[in-house]
N, C-alpha and C positions, 0 to 999 in steps of 0.2 A: 568273208573269203578274203584271202591274202592276195595283194596285188603283187604282180611280178615286177622285179626291178627292171628298169630300162638299162641299156648298155652304159649310158653315162653314168647312172647312179651306181651301178656295178664298178666302173672304172674309178669313180671317186672313193668308193669304199675300199677298193684295192689298194689305191694309192695311199689313203690314210692308214691302212694296215702296214704297208711297206715302211711308211714314215715312222710309225710307232716301232717297228722292229729295228730300223735303222737307229734311232734314238737309244733304244735299249743297248744295241750292239755298241754304240759309241760311248755309252756310259761305262760299259764293261772295260772297254779299252782304256778309258781315263783311269778307272779303278786300278786296273793292272799297272799303268804307269805311276799311279800314286804309290803303289805297293812295291815298286822296284827300289833298289838301294838308294837311288837318287830321288826318291819320293818326297823328301822334305824340300828340295829345291823346287820340284814341280808344284807342290802344295803351296809354296810361298807365292810362286807366279799365279797360280790359280786365284789366290786370295787377292793379289794386285788387280787381276782382270775383273774380279767381282766388284772391286771398289773403283774401276776405271771411271775416268771423268774428263771432259774436254780440258786440254791443258796439262794433263798428266803423262803425256806420251813421252817426254824426256826421262822422267823417273822410270817408266817401264823400260825404255832402251837402256838406261843406266844399270838397272838390275839385270838385265839379261846379258848384258856385256860383262859384268862382273862376276857372274857365275860360270864355273867350268862345266860345259855341257858334254865333254867328251865321253863321261860315263854312262850317258843316256843313249840308249840304242835308237837305230833309225825309225822303227815303227811308233816307239813312244814320242820321238820328236814329230813325226806326222800328227799324232793325236795333239801335241802341244800346239802346233801351228794352226790346227782346226780350232782350238779354244780360243787362241788369239784372234784369229779371223772372225769368229762368231762374236766375241766381245767387242771387237771394234765396229763390226757391222750393226750390232744392237745399239751401241753408243750413237753412231752417226743417225740411225733411224729415230731414236729419241730426241735428237736435235734437228729432226726434219731435214737431214742431209741425204744425198744420194748414198745408198748402202755400201756401194763399192766404188772407189774413186782412184783407179790406178793412174800413175803418172804417164805421160807421153814419154817417147824416147829421149827427148832434150830435157825433161824435167827431172828434179831430184826425186829419189825414192821416197815413198810414203812410210809410215811407221811400220805397217805390216811388212813390207819388202826389206826394211832394215832389219827387222827381228828375224825374218826368215833368213837373211844372209848370215846373221850370227849363229842361228840355230842348225843350219843346214850343213849336212856332210855328204860326201858322195858314199854310196854303198860299198864302193871299191876301195877307195883311198883311205877312209877312215879319218881324213884330215879336215879339221873345223875350218870354216872360212873367216871366223872370228871378227865379223863386222865389215868384211869386204863387201861392197854393194853388188847386186846382181849384175849391173852395168860393168863394173870393174871385172868381174868374174868372167863375163862374155868376152871382153877385150883381151883378157889374159888367154883365154882358151883359143882365140883367133890367132894370137902370136906364137902359141906352142907349135 
């Protein structure tokens, strides 16, 4: 006779199913980004992320700074940021560091925040930040 699942077992199964669906959806998002006209730039970045190592952050920042990301739409940039975050988190975990280590307000930006500031554009303005730190952007907005 088949045993009925407990509420906890059902919840775990549902969560596992949702996670699988989310991973499929995200893979589709990445495939779309790779297929866009700027896909070669994104593919090169994904290759760098696959080979990311401790101490390679400056090379990653340098690559992202040298590429003109203006042709990449907002949704694809969100996908790129997710991939960057995932790669950095996995690297930190492999080296037994905290997965996320955001700086405090008085500390310099970490690699993820620097990359985000380079890649991020406003949905409205279409202007690239081109490496201005998140803190500098906040200060500029306060003075506007």
